[in-house]
C-alpha positions, -999 to +999 in steps of 0.1 A: +565+343+643+581+306+631+614+299+649+640+305+621+661+280+622+698+281+619+723+249+605+759+257+620+787+230+607+819+226+627+844+206+634+846+222+666+811+223+676+813+222+708+838+252+715+807+274+699+781+263+731+781+302+744+774+311+711+745+289+703+732+294+738+729+332+725+716+328+698+684+301+714+684+332+741+673+357+713+651+331+696+662+314+673+667+271+666+698+263+662+710+228+643+745+216+654+766+191+629+805+185+631+807+178+591+799+185+560+781+153+553+756+153+583+750+192+572+739+183+537+715+154+549+704+179+574+691+198+542+681+170+522+662+155+546+643+186+562+635+200+532+620+238+536+627+241+572+662+252+574+666+295+564+706+297+570+735+276+569+765+289+591+800+268+574+831+261+589+855+268+559+880+236+572+866+202+582+881+172+579+862+143+553+847+170+532+854+205+527+835+238+535+837+250+499+828+212+488+800+214+513+789+244+497+790+235+460+767+204+470+742+229+493+736+255+463+731+223+441+703+210+464+694+243+475+703+272+454+693+299+472+697+288+507+718+320+523+751+304+532+775+319+558+811+306+554+834+304+586+869+303+586+903+309+602+919+311+566+922+349+554+941+338+527+931+361+493+921+330+471+900+309+496+871+340+502+876+346+458+864+304+459+841+309+486+827+346+474+828+332+437+806+303+447+781+329+461+782+326+499+757+349+514+785+360+541+815+351+555+830+359+595+867+356+605+872+333+639+870+337+671+831+346+661+816+370+679+781+366+692+773+399+684+783+400+647+766+368+640+735+387+650+743+410+624+747+390+599+715+369+608+695+399+609+707+414+576+703+380+559+670+369+576+652+396+586+668+421+565+638+419+543+612+423+571+634+454+585+634+471+551+596+466+547+587+478+588+610+513+585+600+514+541+569+514+553+569+533+585+583+563+565+560+564+536+534+567+563+547+595+577+551+611+545+511+605+532+501+626+550+522+655+537+520+646+498+483+644+509+483+679+518+501+692+488+476+672+464+452+695+480+467+725+484+472+748+453+504+741+438+525+760+404+539+734+371+566+731+397+553+720+426+533+697+409+562+678+391+580+675+421+551+658+439+549+637+407+584+627+414+580+621+451+550+595+443+571+575+414+601+576+443+576+554+469+566+532+442+594+521+430+604+519+467+575+499+481+574+480+447+607+466+455+601+458+492+569+435+483+550+462+507+516+453+495+489+471+520+511+502+511+506+502+474+472+499+475+473+533+497+500+546+468+474+539+444+451+553+461+469+583+464+480+586+433+446+583+419+433+614+440+460+633+423+455+629+391+426+641+399+434+674+414+456+676+387+434+672+357+416+708+376+450+719+373+454+717+340+418+725+330+422+761+351+460+768+339+463+753+299+457+777+278+467+808+301+500+788+296+495+787+258+494+825+258+531+828+282+499+832+315+504+822+352+544+812+349+542+781+319+561+753+322+582+743+296+562+728+271+570+706+241+572+731+216+600+749+235+617+718+246+643+721+220+650+758+219+653+759+258+665+726+272+690+711+244+699+742+219+716+759+245+742+729+253+751+724+214+789+733+209+811+742+178+839+712+198+816+682+206+782+659+195+750+667+212+731+637+213+690+644+219+677+610+221+636+608+220+626+575+242+586+581+230+562+573+254+588+573+278+577+583+317+592+591+344+591+558+362+607+541+330+633+567+327+646+558+369+641+521+362+668+524+331+688+547+346+717+525+366+723+511+329+728+544+315+749+561+342+775+527+338+789+549+303+771+585+310+769+604+337+731+623+351+742+659+350+705+676+352+673+651+361+649+678+340+611+677+334+586+692+307+545+694+300+534+672+269+510+695+248+473+684+245+464+655+232+497+636+246+499+617+217+529+614+190+516+631+161+511+664+184+532+662+203+563+652+187+553+675+157+553+700+180+592+693+196+604+690+165+591+721+146+591+744+181+560+752+174+519+745+183+501+721+163+477+750+149+508+771+138+527+742+123+498+740+101+495+769+091+536+781+082+538+740+066+500+733+055+514+704+032+529+689+060+505+685+085+479+664+085+449+661+106+433+629+123+409+631+097+427+632+071+446+603+050+486+604+050+514+592+076+513+618+109+551+620+115+575+619+078+578+656+081+603+656+117+637+662+095+621+690+081+606+706+111+636+702+130+658+720+098+632+749+102+634+752+138+675+747+135+677+781+106+652+800+130+676+793+167+708+795+154+711+815+121+741+803+110+750+767+100+757+738+123+761+701+113+727+679+121+718+653+118+680+632+124+679+593+130+640+578+134+641+542+144+608+522+136+621+485+131+645+462+137+665+469+106+664+510+115+683+500+147+712+475+135+718+501+106+719+527+138+741+508+153+768+499+124+770+539+116+769+555+146+801+570+145+800+582+109+775+606+127+801+621+157+811+645+131+778+662+137+771+694+164+735+680+169+721+647+162+682+640+166+676+600+170+639+592+174+632+551+187+600+543+188+600+507+204+581+520+238+554+538+218+549+504+200+548+481+230+519+505+244+501+498+217+508+464+206+495+456+245+461+459+238+466+436+206+483+408+214+474+388+244+512+374+255+526+412+260+488+418+283+507+385+302+542+401+305+529+441+309+500+432+329+504+454+359+526+489+364+558+471+378+557+443+347+562+473+320+589+485+340+602+458+342+594+448+304+614+483+296+642+475+317+644+443+297+637+456+263+666+490+271+687+465+282+691+446+249+683+469+223+700+492+192+700+520+205+717+509+240+745+497+220+749+524+196+746+547+230+776+528+240+798+530+210+789+568+213+800+570+250+840+563+239+841+594+221+847+620+240+831+648+252+793+635+246+766+656+257+735+636+255+698+640+262+674+621+268+637+626+265+605+618+253+575+632+236+547+619+262+538+594+286+511+567+288+487+559+318+470+526+326+433+535+321+406+518+344+372+536+337+353+538+309+332+566+294+307+570+272+313+592+237+287+594+211+296+606+178+296+606+141+316+585+112+342+608+117+350+610+154+384+597+158+390+568+177+422+579+203+407+562+232+420+590+256+415+618+232+388+629+204+380+659+177+348+654+160+315+672+154+287+671+176+304+647+202+282+641+232+300+635+269+300+632+299+315+665+312+330+657+344+352+628+327+365+655+305+385+685+294+371+700+264+381+729+237+352+738+215+375+764+206+403+745+190+425+777+182+420+781+221+441+753+228+459+761+196+452+734+176+439+729+143+398+728+138+396+700+111+358+712+110+336+745+118+319+726+148+350+704+155+355+699+191+383+679+214+377+662+243+405+649+266+401+620+289+408+629+327+423+608+356+425+569+346+397+570+322+391+558+284+363+566+260+337+543+244+314+540+222+276+526+233+282+500+201+295+471+219+305+491+251+309+459+273+325+437+251+354+472+244+356+478+279+367+443+288+393+447+257+411+480+268+405+480+304+440+482+326+458+487+290+480+518+290+468+543+266+480+586+262+464+615+241+445+625+280+456+644+312+476+625+339+510+629+356+520+600+336+515+618+305+520+654+309+549+653+330+574+637+313+612+637+320+647+650+298+676+644+309+710+659+306+739+638+305+778+636+295+803+608+285+818+596+317 
């Protein structure tokens, strides 16, 4: 490994020989100069060579602060440590405002210098080594749990643990460990698909300790917190995965305190038409069709599939509360909707319950398969998360939440309808013209498919799903598979591979967040 090169500028450099020898004995190379002009000449004359600058604040000719300004013009990202006899608050504030990396007070202790160097120069490497070591220790534990029999709560805990390490390894930029984690995540999804196939239908019959699912969400986790003396807000950010929530959590936490971080299991298919209608109706899709035939459209029928969420919500409130409550519903699908929501958000504060559906993330995941610019911006998991954060921080919904936070005693729930998975491997399906076009699930007659890749429901009523035709079958893709027809197979394989899709069975699509917060 190449030596770390330090440039030390001090008009009393001869007095610092013991510290310099100490650093050289530790393997560092130290270049010494006695004034700011020489320091700037060294930096300009040796681009890329110097790793960190130690800069005396009080030097004749050109001061340390003036030298610092010029260093930042030449090398904006150069770590600079200010060394000073002057402990005046104004001097320190000016130095910090000029983006120094650290400061030391004379007389300088060699161990202090070493500690600062390790933090600035070796910090990244040390963090990487520590993170890598901890994940390697955790790897076997996670693998053992994946291969053991687990219930729904244990699977949720494992998924959260995998996401924790995915975010840690992303932040530390440990490429080799990221590849190992990706393989472990793939293994987890394979086992999770088996778990869902084995237990899903029993859960719908209230057997085998079912988790909270879409049709239970409001009744179990939101409605109990609706009170007469405050506003409870349920914000549904569609297609929000747990990892995306963890990325926007620091932003939300500026104005809201997280009280509980929970999860629920999205129903199959993990799509807006099924899971979101189920959330607001408090029913499984077959029951919605039975009770509200004029407000349900099957996949093969024309008409908007999510046009009656407000009506479903009102009906569920009547059944659950059995008394009038003040509630309202906002759905944001366009920029104009978003602006109107921000302008009028305080007009909703007289309610006991306000439900907001925000459609951006779902549009982003679908648009990614259609727009080349989004393919560039959201090329992988990390970029997808980053794009979500950038959108959220500048979105109308965040503006609205900040305005609401100024009101006293706001109870906020942030949830979703389902997540999405980055698909990689195509699986061929043959069906007739009425077979749906979804990539992660299909419903049709006489479907032909690889049974290893799917969870199939030949009797949709077993999964509490409507039956569009007498011989309709539902199939759901497992893991990172996606369905393609044989026609133009290679073209569509290249087109859709590595895009974010939903509708099937994966940790990312099914185990989704529901967060309880309170305004600060």
